[in-house]
C-alpha positions in Angstrom: 85.7 73.2 105.6 85.7 75.6 108.7 89.2 77.5 108.2 87.4 80.3 107.0 85.6 81.0 109.9 88.5 80.4 112.1 90.7 83.0 110.6 89.4 86.0 111.4 92.9 87.5 112.0 92.3 91.5 112.4 96.4 90.9 111.1 94.6 90.6 107.6 92.6 93.9 107.9 95.7 95.7 109.3 97.7 94.4 106.5 95.0 95.3 103.5 94.8 99.2 105.4 98.3 99.4 104.9 98.7 98.6 101.4 95.3 100.3 100.7 97.2 103.6 101.9 100.2 103.4 99.6 98.6 102.8 96.1 101.1 102.8 93.1 100.6 102.6 89.4 101.7 99.5 87.4 105.6 99.2 87.2 105.8 101.5 90.0 104.7 99.4 92.8 107.7 99.9 94.8 106.7 100.4 98.5 104.0 97.5 97.8 106.7 95.0 96.6 109.1 95.8 99.2 106.0 95.2 101.6 104.9 92.2 100.5 108.6 90.7 100.0 109.1 91.6 103.1 106.6 89.3 104.8 107.0 86.4 102.2 110.9 86.4 103.6 109.5 86.6 107.1 107.2 83.5 106.4 110.2 81.6 105.1 109.3 81.4 101.6 112.0 81.8 98.9 111.4 85.2 97.5 112.2 86.2 93.9 112.0 89.9 92.9 112.3 91.8 90.0 109.8 89.9 87.2 108.2 92.8 85.4 110.1 95.4 87.4 108.6 94.9 90.7 106.6 91.5 90.3 107.4 88.8 93.2 107.2 85.0 93.2 107.2 83.2 96.3 108.1 79.5 96.3 107.1 76.9 99.3 108.1 73.5 98.9 106.5 70.3 101.5 107.2 66.8 100.9 108.4 65.0 97.9 105.4 65.8 95.3 106.1 66.3 92.2 102.9 68.4 91.3 103.3 72.4 91.4 100.7 74.9 91.6 100.7 78.6 90.7 98.2 81.1 92.4 98.3 84.9 91.2 97.5 88.3 92.9 97.9 91.6 91.3 98.5 94.6 93.4 98.4 97.6 91.2 96.5 100.5 91.6 94.6 103.3 89.5 95.0 106.9 88.3 91.9 107.6 90.6 91.5 110.8 93.5 89.9 108.3 96.4 86.4 109.9 97.8 86.0 107.3 100.5 86.9 109.3 103.7 88.3 106.0 105.2 91.1 106.5 108.0 93.3 104.0 105.7 92.7 105.9 102.5 95.3 106.8 100.0 98.2 108.9 100.9 99.2 109.3 97.4 97.2 111.8 96.0 95.7 110.9 92.5 96.2 107.3 93.1 93.7 104.7 95.0 93.0 100.9 95.5 89.7 101.3 93.5 89.6 97.6 92.0 90.3 95.4 94.8 94.0 94.9 94.2 95.0 95.4 97.7 92.8 92.6 98.8 93.6 90.3 96.6 97.1 90.9 97.8 96.1 90.8 101.2 94.3 87.2 100.8 97.2 85.3 99.5 99.5 86.7 102.1 97.1 85.4 104.5 97.1 82.2 102.9 100.8 82.2 102.6 100.8 82.3 106.2 98.6 79.5 106.7 100.5 77.3 104.0 103.7 78.0 105.8 102.1 77.5 109.4 100.0 74.3 108.4 102.3 72.5 106.2 99.8 70.1 104.8 100.5 69.6 101.4 102.9 67.5 99.3 104.6 69.6 96.4 105.2 73.0 95.5 103.5 76.2 96.0 104.3 79.4 93.7 102.7 82.6 94.9 102.7 85.4 92.0 102.4 88.8 93.1 101.9 90.5 89.6 102.4 94.4 88.9 100.9 96.5 86.3 97.3 94.5 85.5 95.5 97.7 84.9 97.2 99.1 81.7 100.8 97.4 80.8 99.7 93.6 80.9 102.2 92.7 83.9 101.2 89.1 83.4 102.9 89.0 79.9 105.9 91.0 81.3 106.3 88.3 83.8 106.1 85.7 81.5 108.6 87.3 78.9 111.1 87.4 82.0 111.0 83.8 82.4 107.9 83.0 85.1 106.8 79.8 83.8 110.0 78.7 82.9 111.8 79.3 86.2 108.9 78.5 88.0 107.1 75.8 86.4 103.2 75.2 87.3 101.2 72.4 86.5 98.2 75.0 86.8 97.4 78.5 87.8 94.4 80.0 89.3 93.4 83.8 90.0 90.4 85.3 91.5 88.9 89.0 91.6 86.4 90.2 93.9 83.3 91.5 92.7 80.8 93.9 94.8 77.8 93.1 92.8 77.7 89.6 93.8 76.3 88.1 97.0 79.1 88.0 100.0 81.3 84.9 100.1 79.5 83.5 96.6 81.8 82.0 93.6 81.2 82.7 90.4 82.5 80.8 87.3 82.5 80.5 83.3 83.8 77.6 81.5 85.2 78.8 78.1 85.2 82.6 77.1 84.9 84.6 80.4 86.1 87.9 79.4 86.7 89.6 76.3 89.8 91.0 74.2 90.7 94.5 74.7 92.5 96.7 72.4 92.7 100.4 71.6 92.6 102.8 68.8 93.9 106.5 68.6 92.6 108.3 65.7 93.9 111.5 64.3 92.0 113.6 62.0 94.5 115.7 60.1 92.7 118.8 58.3 93.3 122.5 57.8 93.2 125.3 60.4 91.5 128.3 59.7 89.0 131.2 61.3 85.6 129.8 62.6 83.7 132.6 60.9 85.2 131.1 57.6 84.9 127.4 57.5 84.6 127.4 53.8 88.3 128.1 53.7 89.3 125.3 56.1 89.0 121.8 56.5 87.6 121.1 60.2 88.5 118.0 61.8 86.3 118.4 64.5 83.4 117.9 62.2 84.8 115.3 60.1 85.6 113.6 63.8 81.9 113.7 64.8 81.0 111.8 61.7 83.3 109.5 62.2 82.4 108.8 65.8 78.8 108.4 64.7 79.9 106.2 61.7 81.8 103.8 64.3 78.6 103.1 66.2 77.3 101.1 63.0 80.0 98.4 62.9 78.4 96.7 66.2 75.2 97.1 64.7 75.7 96.4 61.2 79.1 94.4 60.7 79.1 92.3 63.3 76.6 89.1 64.1 74.2 90.2 66.7 74.6 86.9 69.0 78.2 87.9 69.3 79.4 90.4 72.1 81.5 93.1 70.6 82.1 97.1 71.9 83.6 99.9 70.4 83.6 103.0 72.7 85.2 106.4 71.9 86.5 107.2 75.3 88.2 110.5 74.5 87.8 113.1 71.7 90.3 116.4 71.7 90.2 119.4 69.1 90.8 122.7 69.5 91.1 125.6 72.4 88.9 128.2 71.4 85.5 128.5 69.9 86.5 130.9 67.1 89.5 128.8 65.9 89.2 125.3 63.9 92.1 123.5 64.6 94.5 121.6 62.3 93.9 118.3 64.0 91.4 116.4 66.5 92.0 113.1 68.0 89.8 110.7 69.5 90.7 107.3 71.3 88.5 104.0 71.2 88.4 100.7 73.3 87.4 98.1 71.0 86.3 94.5 72.7 85.6 90.9 71.4 85.3 87.3 72.5 86.0 85.8 69.1 89.2 86.0 67.5 87.5 86.7 63.9 85.3 89.2 65.4 88.1 91.1 67.0 90.0 90.9 63.4 87.0 92.4 61.6 86.7 94.9 64.3 89.9 96.3 63.3 89.4 96.2 59.7 86.3 97.8 59.8 87.4 100.7 62.2 90.3 101.4 59.7 88.0 101.5 56.9 85.3 103.7 58.3 87.7 106.3 59.5 89.6 106.7 56.6 86.6 106.3 54.4 84.9 109.2 56.5 87.8 111.4 56.4 87.7 110.8 52.7 84.8 112.3 52.4 85.6 115.5 53.6 88.7 115.8 52.3 91.0 114.9 55.0 93.1 111.9 56.1 93.6 110.3 59.3 96.4 108.9 61.1 95.7 105.5 62.8 97.6 103.7 66.1 95.6 100.6 66.5 97.2 98.5 69.5 96.1 94.9 70.3 96.4 94.6 74.2 94.9 91.8 76.1 93.6 88.5 74.7 90.2 87.1 75.9 90.3 85.2 79.1 89.3 81.4 78.1 89.0 79.0 81.1 89.3 75.7 80.0 86.8 72.9 81.4 88.8 70.5 83.3 90.6 73.0 85.4 87.1 75.2 85.6 85.5 71.9 86.6 87.6 70.8 89.2 88.0 74.4 90.7 84.0 74.8 90.8 83.5 71.4 92.9 86.1 72.4 95.1 84.1 75.8 95.9 81.3 73.6 96.3 82.8 71.7 99.0 84.3 74.7 100.3 81.4 77.2 100.4 78.1 74.9 99.8 76.3 74.5 96.6 74.1 77.2 97.2 77.6 79.6 97.2 78.4 78.7 93.7 77.4 80.2 90.3 77.7 79.6 87.0 77.9 83.2 84.8 75.2 83.0 82.3 77.2 85.9 80.0 80.8 86.8 79.7 82.4 90.0 80.9 83.1 93.0 78.4 85.9 93.5 80.6 89.5 92.5 80.5 92.1 90.7 82.5 95.8 90.0 81.8 95.5 86.8 83.1 94.6 85.6 80.1 98.2 85.5 79.2 98.5 83.0 81.6 96.3 81.0 80.4 97.4 80.9 76.8 100.4 79.0 78.4 99.0 77.1 81.3 96.0 75.5 82.2 94.1 76.7 85.0 90.8 79.2 85.8 89.7 82.7 86.8 87.0 83.2 88.7 84.7 85.8 90.8 84.8 86.1 94.5 81.4 87.8 95.7 82.0 90.9 98.3 78.8 92.6 98.6 78.0 94.7 101.8 74.5 96.0 100.7 72.7 95.8 97.2 74.2 99.5 96.2 77.9 99.0 96.6 80.0 101.0 95.3 81.5 99.4 91.6 84.8 98.7 91.1 86.7 101.5 89.6 84.6 104.0 91.8 86.3 106.8 93.9 84.1 105.5 96.8 84.9 101.9 96.4 86.5 100.3 99.1 87.5 96.4 99.5 85.4 94.3 102.3 87.6 93.3 104.6 85.3 90.4 105.9 86.1 88.6 102.6 90.1 88.4 103.7 89.7 85.4 105.5 87.6 83.9 103.0 90.0 84.3 100.1 93.0 83.0 102.6 91.3 79.8 103.4 90.1 78.9 99.8 93.8 79.8 98.6 95.4 77.6 101.1 92.8 74.6 100.9 93.1 74.8 97.1 96.5 74.3 96.8 96.3 71.4 99.5 94.1 70.1 97.5 95.5 70.7 94.0 98.8 69.1 95.3 97.2 66.1 96.9 95.7 65.2 93.3 97.2 62.4 91.4 
């Protein structure tokens, strides 16, 4: 297949850089949504807006085929101050496309143009432009707004760029590919006082430090060594002056696992450890534990199908199986709970030391745009040709 070598349209680069310059946080991607909807309308798609506030589904039908395919691109950005120095850098202070969602969106818009022009498919294509992947579970919100009831899909597919993988390569993993992600906020309630008289107070900072250390034993002593799991304390706040013991201190954790039983056990142990440590210091804790994205689990049939298609598309030497799951999370997992499909990675490396995702110097590799656009185009055509 050679479509991706022929379609090196600089228009895709221009489009991606326009999107890069107007990054928006999840559920507020109004400029982005307007831009995407206008392009899809120009191409002749049936455009439905408003799912999860800013989400879009673009539908194109051709022939009399009964099969349908969903292809998803996310388009939200991150609260990061950009440091790329690029001419197309963010014009929104404190916000940037540090995860390549501008590239994902542009690749799918490129595929939209090719599908509309070629009309070499028989059935229905639903292109899903999703908000709020990073923080607010836009996939789930779109489903709550009737995504798959209103736009039935026999299967749904998505990809993520990966700057650490060789350019133009594809990486797949059947089964558990990405972890569930939960968040826990622990507030330690103590008794304030003078820093010179700690015996008259109950210091929540000392107690919090003990909780942080004790939490580390949950993975090493309460979780089977062969089962991946993570507990990371990302924030710890308490007090405003060196000589004042505060009334309260607060920490926030991310908790990740692949196995549902381990996920349950981690929550139970976090609660037990925090409460027990606090009690030992004569204090108590307030715990707000929220379950966010479920683990992303790729079914075998669709993973085998897309892997084989990628080998035909790029060559077997460009297609790899991931040896280990990723402990990051992805709300595409909600889609895969309701529909068969597959989520995979596209390598976009420029050098051996590219800035990683979520880095203030990261910028999507525009050379990958025609590859992604062609892949989605030909995948849709191939999938809808299946009986």
